[in-house]
N, CA, C and O atoms as a printed pandas DataFrame, in Angstrom:
     atom_number atom_name residue_name chain_id  residue_number  x_coord  y_coord  z_coord
0              1         N          MET        A               1   18.513   14.449   -6.194
1              2        CA          MET        A               1   18.084   13.405   -5.508
2              3         C          MET        A               1   18.148   13.435   -3.884
3              4         O          MET        A               1   17.443   12.672   -3.224
4              5         N          THR        A               2   18.793   14.107   -3.449
5              6        CA          THR        A               2   18.927   14.373   -2.074
6              7         C          THR        A               2   18.011   15.125   -1.349
7              8         O          THR        A               2   17.678   14.949   -0.178
8              9         N          LEU        A               3   17.595   16.047   -2.192
9             10        CA          LEU        A               3   16.105   16.756   -2.058
10            11         C          LEU        A               3   15.028   16.068   -1.773
11            12         O          LEU        A               3   14.343   16.232   -0.763
12            13         N          GLN        A               4   14.813   15.195   -2.731
13            14        CA          GLN        A               4   13.700   14.346   -2.565
14            15         C          GLN        A               4   13.320   13.573   -1.276
15            16         O          GLN        A               4   12.159   13.236   -1.043
16            17         N          ARG        A               5   14.268   13.335   -0.528
17            18        CA          ARG        A               5   14.235   12.695    0.728
18            19         C          ARG        A               5   13.496   13.787    1.502
19            20         O          ARG        A               5   12.511   13.363    2.106
20            21         N          TRP        A               6   13.748   15.123    1.626
21            22        CA          TRP        A               6   13.308   15.950    2.645
22            23         C          TRP        A               6   11.718   16.755    2.001
23            24         O          TRP        A               6   10.907   17.274    2.767
24            25         N          LEU        A               7   11.574   16.714    0.796
25            26        CA          LEU        A               7   10.535   17.259    0.300
26            27         C          LEU        A               7    9.361   16.383    0.136
27            28         O          LEU        A               7    9.436   15.389   -0.586
28            29         N          PRO        A               8    8.326   16.681    0.737
29            30        CA          PRO        A               8    7.278   15.640    0.484
30            31         C          PRO        A               8    6.368   15.631   -0.743
31            32         O          PRO        A               8    5.138   15.572   -0.747
32            33         N          PHE        A               9    7.399   15.717   -2.029
33            34        CA          PHE        A               9    6.504   15.638   -3.167
34            35         C          PHE        A               9    6.843   14.225   -3.811
35            36         O          PHE        A               9    7.688   13.440   -3.380
36            37         N          GLY        A              10    6.019   14.043   -4.938
37            38        CA          GLY        A              10    5.993   12.705   -5.457
38            39         C          GLY        A              10    5.188   11.597   -5.093
39            40         O          GLY        A              10    4.327   11.738   -4.224
40            41         N          GLU        A              11    5.365   10.554   -5.639
41            42        CA          GLU        A              11    4.492    9.298   -5.405
42            43         C          GLU        A              11    5.426    8.403   -4.901
43            44         O          GLU        A              11    6.613    8.485   -5.217
44            45         N          GLN        A              12    4.816    7.197   -3.824
45            46        CA          GLN        A              12    5.458    6.205   -3.412
46            47         C          GLN        A              12    4.421    5.052   -3.590
47            48         O          GLN        A              12    3.203    5.230   -3.612
48            49         N          VAL        A              13    5.137    3.680   -3.731
49            50        CA          VAL        A              13    4.400    2.522   -3.784
50            51         C          VAL        A              13    4.888    1.799   -2.749
51            52         O          VAL        A              13    6.076    1.528   -2.576
52            53         N          VAL        A              14    3.751    1.407   -1.888
53            54        CA          VAL        A              14    4.082    0.447   -0.860
54            55         C          VAL        A              14    3.464   -0.791   -1.004
55            56         O          VAL        A              14    2.268   -0.919   -1.265
56            57         N          ARG        A              15    4.349   -1.823   -0.821
57            58        CA          ARG        A              15    3.758   -3.374   -0.979
58            59         C          ARG        A              15    3.341   -3.893    0.357
59            60         O          ARG        A              15    4.032   -3.911    1.376
60            61         N          VAL        A              16    2.319   -4.244    0.236
61            62        CA          VAL        A              16    1.817   -4.983    1.535
62            63         C          VAL        A              16    1.385   -6.423    1.383
63            64         O          VAL        A              16    0.603   -6.834    0.526
64            65         N          PHE        A              17    1.925   -7.069    2.220
65            66        CA          PHE        A              17    1.909   -8.673    2.398
66            67         C          PHE        A              17    0.588   -8.957    3.360
67            68         O          PHE        A              17    0.708   -8.441    4.471
68            69         N          THR        A              18   -0.507   -9.598    3.168
69            70        CA          THR        A              18   -1.471   -9.535    4.303
70            71         C          THR        A              18   -2.385  -10.934    4.029
71            72         O          THR        A              18   -2.460  -11.452    2.915
72            73         N          ARG        A              19   -2.954  -11.371    5.034
73            74        CA          ARG        A              19   -3.979  -12.301    5.105
74            75         C          ARG        A              19   -5.495  -11.847    4.952
75            76         O          ARG        A              19   -6.504  -12.483    4.647
76            77         N          GLU        A              20   -5.266  -10.400    5.303
77            78        CA          GLU        A              20   -6.787   -9.801    5.091
78            79         C          GLU        A              20   -6.919   -8.844    4.152
79            80         O          GLU        A              20   -7.225   -7.666    4.333
80            81         N          GLY        A              21   -6.600   -9.574    2.821
81            82        CA          GLY        A              21   -6.451   -8.757    1.479
82            83         C          GLY        A              21   -7.662   -7.969    1.177
83            84         O          GLY        A              21   -7.640   -6.739    1.128
84            85         N          VAL        A              22   -8.738   -8.696    0.972
85            86        CA          VAL        A              22  -10.102   -8.207    0.629
86            87         C          VAL        A              22  -10.546   -6.988    1.500
87            88         O          VAL        A              22  -10.942   -5.971    0.931
88            89         N          VAL        A              23  -10.496   -7.054    2.783
89            90        CA          VAL        A              23  -11.081   -6.031    3.625
90            91         C          VAL        A              23  -10.174   -4.811    3.757
91            92         O          VAL        A              23  -10.678   -3.725    4.042
92            93         N          LEU        A              24   -8.654   -4.956    3.532
93            94        CA          LEU        A              24   -7.840   -3.795    3.452
94            95         C          LEU        A              24   -7.926   -3.171    1.929
95            96         O          LEU        A              24   -7.880   -1.963    1.694
96            97         N          PHE        A              25   -8.041   -4.076    1.061
97            98        CA          PHE        A              25   -8.162   -3.644   -0.267
98            99         C          PHE        A              25   -9.356   -2.359   -0.477
99           100         O          PHE        A              25   -9.239   -1.216   -0.919
100          101         N          GLU        A              26  -10.378   -3.024   -0.014
101          102        CA          GLU        A              26  -11.710   -2.156    0.063
102          103         C          GLU        A              26  -11.281   -0.924    0.712
103          104         O          GLU        A              26  -11.318    0.131    0.078
104          105         N          ARG        A              27  -10.869   -0.964    1.942
105          106        CA          ARG        A              27  -10.696    0.042    2.913
106          107         C          ARG        A              27   -9.874    1.111    2.504
107          108         O          ARG        A              27  -10.136    2.261    2.855
108          109         N          LEU        A              28   -8.665    0.773    1.620
109          110        CA          LEU        A              28   -7.616    1.707    0.977
110          111         C          LEU        A              28   -8.542    2.257   -0.370
111          112         O          LEU        A              28   -8.558    3.460   -0.631
112          113         N          LYS        A              29   -9.195    1.415   -1.072
113          114        CA          LYS        A              29  -10.052    2.007   -2.235
114          115         C          LYS        A              29  -10.783    3.063   -1.901
115          116         O          LYS        A              29  -10.727    4.090   -2.577
116          117         N          SER        A              30  -11.594    2.952   -0.780
117          118        CA          SER        A              30  -12.731    3.731   -0.280
118          119         C          SER        A              30  -11.993    5.115    0.264
119          120         O          SER        A              30  -12.524    6.220    0.155
120          121         N          GLU        A              31  -10.745    4.903    0.841
121          122        CA          GLU        A              31  -10.162    6.171    1.187
122          123         C          GLU        A              31   -9.407    6.979    0.237
123          124         O          GLU        A              31   -8.874    8.029    0.594
124          125         N          GLY        A              32   -9.328    6.479   -1.117
125          126        CA          GLY        A              32   -8.789    7.237   -2.025
126          127         C          GLY        A              32   -7.367    6.903   -2.674
127          128         O          GLY        A              32   -6.717    7.544   -3.500
128          129         N          TYR        A              33   -7.091    5.673   -2.025
129          130        CA          TYR        A              33   -5.585    5.158   -2.615
130          131         C          TYR        A              33   -5.730    4.490   -3.898
131          132         O          TYR        A              33   -6.753    3.885   -4.218
132          133         N          GLY        A              34   -4.598    4.616   -4.704
133          134        CA          GLY        A              34   -4.525    3.819   -5.955
134          135         C          GLY        A              34   -4.124    2.367   -5.403
135          136         O          GLY        A              34   -3.052    2.275   -4.805
136          137         N          VAL        A              35   -4.867    1.311   -5.558
137          138        CA          VAL        A              35   -4.331    0.023   -5.124
138          139         C          VAL        A              35   -4.584   -1.105   -5.974
139          140         O          VAL        A              35   -5.705   -1.256   -6.462
140          141         N          THR        A              36   -3.594   -1.957   -6.210
141          142        CA          THR        A              36   -3.826   -3.013   -7.074
142          143         C          THR        A              36   -3.455   -4.346   -6.027
143          144         O          THR        A              36   -2.583   -4.346   -5.159
144          145         N          ARG        A              37   -4.495   -5.603   -6.420
145          146        CA          ARG        A              37   -4.389   -6.754   -5.443
146          147         C          ARG        A              37   -3.949   -7.824   -6.508
147          148         O          ARG        A              37   -4.352   -7.926   -7.667
148          149         N          PHE        A              38   -2.930   -8.677   -5.775
149          150        CA          PHE        A              38   -2.489   -9.840   -6.307
150          151         C          PHE        A              38   -2.789  -11.022   -5.337
151          152         O          PHE        A              38   -2.536  -10.796   -4.154
152          153         N          GLN        A              39   -3.250  -12.152   -5.632
153          154        CA          GLN        A              39   -3.534  -13.400   -4.972
154          155         C          GLN        A              39   -2.172  -14.243   -5.051
155          156         O          GLN        A              39   -1.582  -14.379   -6.122
156          157         N          GLY        A              40   -1.743  -14.759   -3.939
157          158        CA          GLY        A              40   -0.580  -15.776   -3.984
158          159         C          GLY        A              40   -0.535  -16.636   -2.938
159          160         O          GLY        A              40   -1.410  -16.539   -2.078
160          161         N          GLU        A              41    0.339  -17.484   -2.838
161          162        CA          GLU        A              41    0.562  -18.573   -2.006
162          163         C          GLU        A              41    1.811  -18.479   -1.116
163          164         O          GLU        A              41    2.889  -18.448   -1.711
164          165         N          GLY        A              42    1.816  -18.435    0.053
165          166        CA          GLY        A              42    3.227  -18.216    0.885
166          167         C          GLY        A              42    3.321  -19.478    1.499
167          168         O          GLY        A              42    2.583  -20.441    1.286
168          169         N          ARG        A              43    4.340  -19.411    2.330
169          170        CA          ARG        A              43    4.823  -20.595    3.259
170          171         C          ARG        A              43    3.563  -21.034    4.061
171          172         O          ARG        A              43    3.439  -22.252    3.929
172          173         N          ASP        A              44    2.714  -20.579    4.736
173          174        CA          ASP        A              44    1.773  -20.670    5.625
174          175         C          ASP        A              44    0.286  -20.709    4.646
175          176         O          ASP        A              44   -0.762  -20.882    5.267
176          177         N          GLY        A              45    0.235  -20.582    3.464
177          178        CA          GLY        A              45   -0.984  -20.475    2.831
178          179         C          GLY        A              45   -1.132  -19.437    1.949
179          180         O          GLY        A              45   -0.148  -18.964    1.380
180          181         N          ALA        A              46   -2.363  -18.980    1.745
181          182        CA          ALA        A              46   -2.995  -18.016    0.857
182          183         C          ALA        A              46   -2.422  -16.864    1.435
183          184         O          ALA        A              46   -2.200  -16.855    2.646
184          185         N          VAL        A              47   -2.103  -15.704    0.588
185          186        CA          VAL        A              47   -1.536  -14.529    0.973
186          187         C          VAL        A              47   -2.297  -13.519   -0.083
187          188         O          VAL        A              47   -2.796  -13.969   -1.114
188          189         N          THR        A              48   -2.345  -12.200    0.233
189          190        CA          THR        A              48   -2.731  -11.258   -0.661
190          191         C          THR        A              48   -1.710  -10.138   -0.831
191          192         O          THR        A              48   -1.643   -9.474    0.203
192          193         N          MET        A              49   -0.954   -9.742   -1.720
193          194        CA          MET        A              49   -0.008   -8.720   -1.968
194          195         C          MET        A              49   -0.527   -7.590   -2.711
195          196         O          MET        A              49   -0.737   -7.682   -3.921
196          197         N          LEU        A              50   -0.784   -6.346   -1.945
197          198        CA          LEU        A              50   -1.402   -5.311   -2.329
198          199         C          LEU        A              50   -0.367   -3.970   -2.856
199          200         O          LEU        A              50    0.389   -3.514   -1.998
200          201         N          PHE        A              51   -0.347   -3.514   -3.888
201          202        CA          PHE        A              51    0.504   -2.273   -4.265
202          203         C          PHE        A              51   -0.135   -1.240   -4.095
203          204         O          PHE        A              51   -1.099   -0.999   -4.821
204          205         N          VAL        A              52    0.300   -0.278   -2.970
205          206        CA          VAL        A              52   -0.660    0.985   -2.783
206          207         C          VAL        A              52    0.121    2.118   -3.117
207          208         O          VAL        A              52    1.199    2.355   -2.572
208          209         N          GLN        A              53   -0.438    2.896   -4.086
209          210        CA          GLN        A              53    0.303    4.115   -4.489
210          211         C          GLN        A              53   -0.397    5.436   -3.764
211          212         O          GLN        A              53   -1.613    5.623   -3.706
212          213         N          ALA        A              54    0.617    6.303   -3.228
213          214        CA          ALA        A              54    0.008    7.321   -2.378
214          215         C          ALA        A              54    1.212    8.429   -2.629
215          216         O          ALA        A              54    2.408    8.194   -2.799
216          217         N          GLY        A              55    0.623    9.537   -2.603
217          218        CA          GLY        A              55    1.643   10.783   -2.447
218          219         C          GLY        A              55    2.613   10.358   -1.085
219          220         O          GLY        A              55    2.338    9.623   -0.136
220          221         N          ARG        A              56    3.909   11.163   -1.407
221          222        CA          ARG        A              56    4.690   10.710   -0.081
222          223         C          ARG        A              56    4.001   11.106    1.370
223          224         O          ARG        A              56    3.956   10.391    2.371
224          225         N          ALA        A              57    3.578   12.191    1.236
225          226        CA          ALA        A              57    2.876   12.654    2.644
226          227         C          ALA        A              57    1.614   11.835    3.020
227          228         O          ALA        A              57    1.443   11.631    4.222
228          229         N          LYS        A              58    0.781   11.380    2.209
229          230        CA          LYS        A              58   -0.301   10.591    2.558
230          231         C          LYS        A              58    0.104    9.278    2.787
231          232         O          LYS        A              58   -0.655    8.565    3.445
232          233         N          ALA        A              59    1.297    8.756    2.315
233          234        CA          ALA        A              59    1.790    7.420    2.664
234          235         C          ALA        A              59    2.147    7.112    4.080
235          236         O          ALA        A              59    2.141    5.989    4.584
236          237         N          ARG        A              60    2.431    8.141    4.616
237          238        CA          ARG        A              60    2.765    8.334    6.242
238          239         C          ARG        A              60    1.581    7.987    6.981
239          240         O          ARG        A              60    1.615    7.391    8.058
240          241         N          ARG        A              61    0.398    8.411    6.321
241          242        CA          ARG        A              61   -0.728    8.303    7.276
242          243         C          ARG        A              61   -1.615    7.137    6.788
243          244         O          ARG        A              61   -2.837    7.145    6.934
244          245         N          ALA        A              62   -0.940    6.146    6.209
245          246        CA          ALA        A              62   -1.772    5.092    5.496
246          247         C          ALA        A              62   -2.409    4.401    6.648
247          248         O          ALA        A              62   -1.742    4.357    7.681
248          249         N          PRO        A              63   -3.740    3.784    6.645
249          250        CA          PRO        A              63   -4.198    2.734    7.710
250          251         C          PRO        A              63   -3.426    1.604    7.976
251          252         O          PRO        A              63   -3.213    0.774    7.093
252          253         N          GLY        A              64   -2.954    1.484    9.194
253          254        CA          GLY        A              64   -2.341    0.321    9.721
254          255         C          GLY        A              64   -0.962    0.487    9.653
255          256         O          GLY        A              64   -0.135   -0.424    9.689
256          257         N          ALA        A              65   -0.691    1.934    9.532
257          258        CA          ALA        A              65    0.993    2.178    9.303
258          259         C          ALA        A              65    1.563    2.554   10.594
259          260         O          ALA        A              65    2.768    2.785   10.692
């Protein structure tokens, strides 16, 4: 388990909460990320939650990161 932190192998899922859900969803898809979109309601109105699946090394280069 300790090695996993140091080696860039494996997959990671990043949760993103945004009000720009459709735009970011389409951008991530076009760049080859596995992404799932959920619509929700937050304190200040509508929000989108994205689950973005990427390899560990690729997750560090995600748009907007």
